[in-house]
N, C-alpha and C positions, 0 to 999 in steps of 0.2 A: 503494500500499501504504499509505503513513503517513498521506494523507485519510482511509482505511478506519478506521485504527486510532485516532486522533482523534475520529472521527466514535462511534467503538461506546464511547470511552472518557465522553464528552461523553454519550450516552445513561446510560450507567451511573451517572452522577453524578448524573443529574437528581434532584428532590427531590420526593417525592409530595406532589401540592396535595389539601388536607383540605378543606372548606367548615366554618365553625364554622356553626353554626344560631343565626340570631338569636336572644335572648331578648326575653319582651313584656316592657316597661316597665313600671315598678310606680311609684306614688304614693309620694312621699317628704316629711314636715314636719320642721320644725325651728321648735322653739318654747321659749323658757323665759320662764317669768313672774319677772321682776324686781323685786325691792322699791323701786331707786332708778330706776326708765325711767320716764319719762314717760307712755308708753303700752304695752302688750303687745303683740308682733309673732309672728305666725305665719308662716313661708315655706314655699309649697306649689311643687313641681315634681316632673316626671316622670323615672326613672334614666334616663340615657343610652344606648341599645343598637346604635346604630348605624345605625339607621332613618330617624335623621333629620341633617341636614349642620347644623352648630353653627356660625356666624361672629358673633363675638363682640366687644362694642367693647371699647376700656379699661375695666377695672374701676372700677365707680362705686358709691359707698357706697349712694348714697341709690337704686341698681336693681339690689342684687347677686346678684338671680339669672341675668335675661337676662345681665349682662355679665361674669359669671362662668361663661359657656357652657353655663348652666342650661337647659333647659325649662321654662316656666314652666309650670302647672296656673291658668290666668284663669278666674272666674266662678263660683269655687266658693262653696258657703254654707258658713261658719264661724260655729259657735255654742260660746259658753261656757256651761256650767251653774255658775252661782255656789255658794257654800256658803249662803246666805239662800235658796234655790229658783229666785231670777229667774234669766235668760238674755240674754246682751249678744252682739251679734252684729257680726262684723266686717266691715270696710270696706277692699278693695281699693285700694292706695295709688292704682292706675293711674285709678281715677275721681275720685279728689280734688286730684291736682298737675296743674298748667296742662300743663305737659310731657306728662302722658301715661306717664310712668316709673313702675315700681312694679309691673308685674305678677305674680302670685303671691306679694305681699305684701301681708297681712290685719291689718291693726291694730284692736285693742280701744281704747276710748278710756276705760280703765281705769290711773290713775295707779297707781306702787308701792305708794306710801302708803295706797293702799285695801285694799290685799292682805289679806286672813285668814290669819293663821298658826296652824298645823296643821290646815287645814280642805283639803277636799276640791274642788278643779277639775275639773270632766271636758268635756274638749274633743270635739265632735264636726265631722266635714268633711263635705258632701256634694258631688261634682263633679256637673258638669253630664252626664255619662254616668252617675251614678246611683250610685258608687261609693260610698263612705260607710268613712270613717276613724275612730276613737277612742281615747282616751287619757287619763289622769288623773294629779293631783300632789297635793301636798299643801306649801304652802311653810314652810319651817323658820322658828323663832322666832332672835331676833336683833336688834339697834337698827343700822339701814342707815346707811352713813357715803355721806354726800350731797356732802359737798366733799373736795377733795384737802387733805393736812397736808402742808406744803410743810417740804422737808428736803435736805440735803448727804451727799456723799461722796465721800471721798478714793478713788479705785479700788485706789491703790498700798498701801493701809495698813488700810484700813476696814474692817468686814463689817457688813451691815444686818442689823441683829436686830428681828424682827415678831415682836407676841402678840397675842392677843385672848380674848376669852373662849369658854370651852366654850356651844355653841349647840344647845338642845332640838330634837329633829326634823334635826340637821344628819346625815347617812349620811358626811359627810368636808367637809375643806377644797380648797378648789380656789385654788390660788396663780398667780398670771399676772405675768408681767414683760414690758411691752410693751419691746421693742427696735427699732433701724431695719431689720434682717432679718426680722423675724417675732417673732411670741412665744416667751417661754418659760414653760412653764405646766408645774404637776405636782399632785398630789392629796396629801395628808398628814393623819394622823389626829390628829396632835398640835396643840397650840394655841400652837407657837411654832415657827420658823425664823429660822436663820442664812446670810444669804447674802452670801460672801466676796466681795469687789470684783473678783476678777480670776475668777469663776464664769466656766465653758464653757457652751456652747447645745448639749446633747448632742442636739438634735432635728435639729440639721442636720449635713449630712455632714461640712461643714467645722471645725464644732466652734467656730466665733466667739466673741467675748467676748457675755458677756449685756450689761455695762455701757460705756457708751463715754464719754470723758471729754468735757465740752463740752454732752452732751446731758442735757434734762429726761426722764426717764423714767418712767411710772405704774408702780405698783406695787400689785396689787388681792388680796385675800383674803376671798374667797366663803365663805358656807357652802351647801351644795347638797345636794338632794333624791336618793333613790335611783337614778330615772331620768337624770339629767344624771351622775352619777356611772358609772354601769354602762356607760352607752354611749360615753364619753369615754376610760374607761380600759380597753376593748376595741379591737380592730383587727380590719378586715377583712383574712385572709389573702388574698396574691398567686394562690394556687395552688387552695386549696377554697372561697375565697369566703365562707368561714364564719367567725367568732369573734364578731361582731356582737351584743351583746343588745337585742333589740329589744323593745320593749312601747306600741308603736303598734299597735291593730288593724287588719286591713285593709289595712297597708301599711308601711314602713320610715321610721326616722326616731327621733326623741327629742321628748318634751312632759315638760320639768322646772321647775324654779324654784330660785331661789337668792335669798340675801341679801347683799351683799357688806358684809361686817364691818371692810374696813382697805381706804383709798385714800389713797395716799401718791405724793407728785411732788417725785421726787428726782434733784436737778443733781448732776450727775458730773461731778467732778475730777481731776487729778494733776497732778504737776510737771511744769512747763515749763522745760524747761533746754536744749533743742537749739538751735540757731540759727534755725530755721523754725518754732522754736514759742512764744506768745504770744499777745498782743492787739494785732492790726493794726488802725489807726485812718486812714481816707480821709484822704488829704493834697493840696490843688491847690487851683489857683485856683478863683473862683467862677464862671468859664465849665465850668472841668472837672466843678465839683461839680454842675451842672444836667444833666451829661450821664452820671454814674452812678445806678444805682438799690441800690446797696449802700454801707453806712458802714461798717463793719469786719467782721473775722474774728476768734475765737478758736480759735487753733488748737493742737489737741495731737496728738502719736504715739498711734493707736492701738494698733499692733501693730508693731514693728520691724523690718524685713527679717529673713527666719530667713540667708540669706546674703548674701553681697556681689554687687554686680552687681543684685538686686532691689531693689525700691522700699519704701519704710518705707509703712504706710499710715495714715494720719490721718484725722480726726474732731475736729468741733467744732461752735462756733454761728457764725451771720452776723445780722446786722441790717440790713435792706431800707430804703432810705429812706421814711419814710412819706408816703402818699398819697391825697389827698384820694377816699374813697369807695373807697379799695383794699381787698382782703379778704385782702391778704398777712399770714402772722401776724407778731408785732412784732419776736419772737425764731425764728429756724428753726435746723436742724441740717444739715451739711454732710457729706459722705465724700469723700478722696481720698485721693492718694498724694504722693510726693516722693521725687526722686533727683537728686544732682548738683546741688541748688539749684533744681530743676525744681518747679515744686507744679503739681499739677493740682485743683480742689475741684470737686466735685459739688454745686449748691445744691438741696436738698430742699424740697418742697414739707410743709412742719410738718415732721416729724420723722421721717417714713418713708422709706426707702430704694428703694421700689415707686416714688417719681415724683419726677423730675429737673427745676426749674424754668430752669436754668443751670448753665453749667460756667465756671468761670476757670481761666485755664492762665495761669503765674506764674513768674517767675525772681526769685530771693531776690537782693540786692545789700547787703551789710552788713546794718542794719536797714531795709531797704526793699526791699516787693517788689511787683512792677512787673509789669502783666497787663492781657489782655484778652479781654470777655466775650463768648463764642461768638455771645450775640443782643445783646448791649449795648455791642458795640464797645471801645474803649478806644484807646490805653493808659491804664492807671487806676495810681497809685499808694498802697500802703496803708502806714503808718510804723508799725513796733513802739512799744510804749508803755514 
């Protein structure tokens, strides 16, 4: 009797299974004409529908479509009608690269300095299946910022103030701050913004800080056209799937334009008052010096622990030992944690939290940090200066 009751209960609890029909893949493009770019690029791919099983390698900036689990649309004819009536034909990157990467990346050999302002550029895409996409944009006015202006900011007390001239033809201004955990970006109609040092990133669920002590962070301000503004200010609703403003005929995506008006590289600082904060330099014998690939750490408390028993979050920069033929950055960032004198530092490739090249595990003894690298061995000593 008990078994019969259990069987009936299980049958009553069974959830109905309804097959959701697969949608047809659509063409999607992303292209933004930039007044500071050495060439103009259009990305072309298919929307994912479940028909294709995608296996992506680690993300590669030189192969953004394939390495980001995209379905690259290769072999298309991509043309740009210029304001003077001539036509420029794009070449797909995989045809020019030795490694064959770059499917779905179409490049026009037009430097940003040659883009005509307040004039219409018309894009036409024809796939191998005969599908046609078209879109157009007009580049805003404005003097492009080609080189970074260097600056510093004490996160604990300073506010970064940025201003720029009003730009004819701009629909809005796009402010973007690069952080190790991803960018913080927003639009503004004003020609000035004030960014407090303790600003939080509301685009991430954890609400991390925007500025990280020890890091050099790029801040850009760009004048953008209506296509760029409308595409990036709208969002795809999770339930209805609607909400994006799309001006690409024959597919989805954006073909817009921008002019970078400001480009600042800000080195972020903060007071270093705790025992494990400060500049730690390698100290050892000549033989030990030959064994380490890293010369120093500049350590800051990024966020103190919210309660006892938790770790403090660390951030800062490190200096790798120069090596002949090395492509390492001369100064790179790290993120880490500390608790009860133990320190763990994740050494990043450049300044991005998405790529760790080494991990240092150490213990603080007075003013000396002693530890080992997971791939580079040890122990090694670093003394606070």
